[in-house]
N, C-alpha and C positions, 0 to 999 in steps of 0.2 A: 376239405375246402380250406382255403387260405383266408386269413383275416389279419387286419391291422388294428392294433389298439393304441390309442393315444391316452396317456395317463398323466394326470397332474397331481402332485403331492405337495401339500402346503402345510406350514406350521398352523396349529390351532389358533384361532383368533384370540383366545384367552391368554395365550402365552406370548412372552416377549420374543420378538424376532430380531436378534442383535445385528444380523447382516442387513436386514431391511432398515433398521434404525440408522445404521451407519450410512447407507445410501441416501436415506431421507435427509439426514443432517448435512451430508456433502452436497446435495442438490441446492440447499439453501446457501451454503458457502460459495457455490458456483454462480449464485444469482438467479437460479431457476426457482421461481415462486409459484405458489398455488398447488403444490403437491403436498398433501397432508399426511399420507401414510404410504409406506412401501412395504410389501411382504414379498419375500423371496422364497421360492420353492424349487421343485424339480419337475421337468417334463420328460417323460419317457415314452418312446415309441417302441412297440413290441410287435413283431411279426409272428404269427402262430398258425398252427393247423388244428382244426377241430371238425367234428361231424356236423355241427350246426352253430348258428349264432349263439344260441342259449349255452351250448357247451363251451364256446369261446369265452363268453361272459363269465362263466363259472371259473374257468382257468385264470382269467385276468383277476377276478375277485380274490381267489385264493393266493395268487402271486402278490397282490397288493397287501393283503392282510398278513401274510407269512414272511414277506421279504422286503417289499419296496417301501412300505410305510411303517413308521413306529406309531402304533395306534394310541400310545399314551400322549404323544406330542404332535402328531400330524393327522391330517385328514386327506382323503383322496377322492378323485372323480375321474371317470374315464368314458371314452366312447369306443365302440367296436364296430367296424364295418368290413364287409367282404373286400378282399384285395382284388 
């Protein structure tokens, strides 16, 4: 069966996000008010084949832990649905 995974990888809230901080500061410089915090991460779409949704979730989990996210500095969340 074919599945599509949507994965979001974000810096941990406890850590400084220099890219997000730069965007936040520049929004103020542009006169855009009311935005207090910006966090910038990655969005990954992955097409995969698996025997079941559970198997697909396990593949995505392993991919996130071993390759896509730096577990010391980032967190991740994902959805998996049949294609």
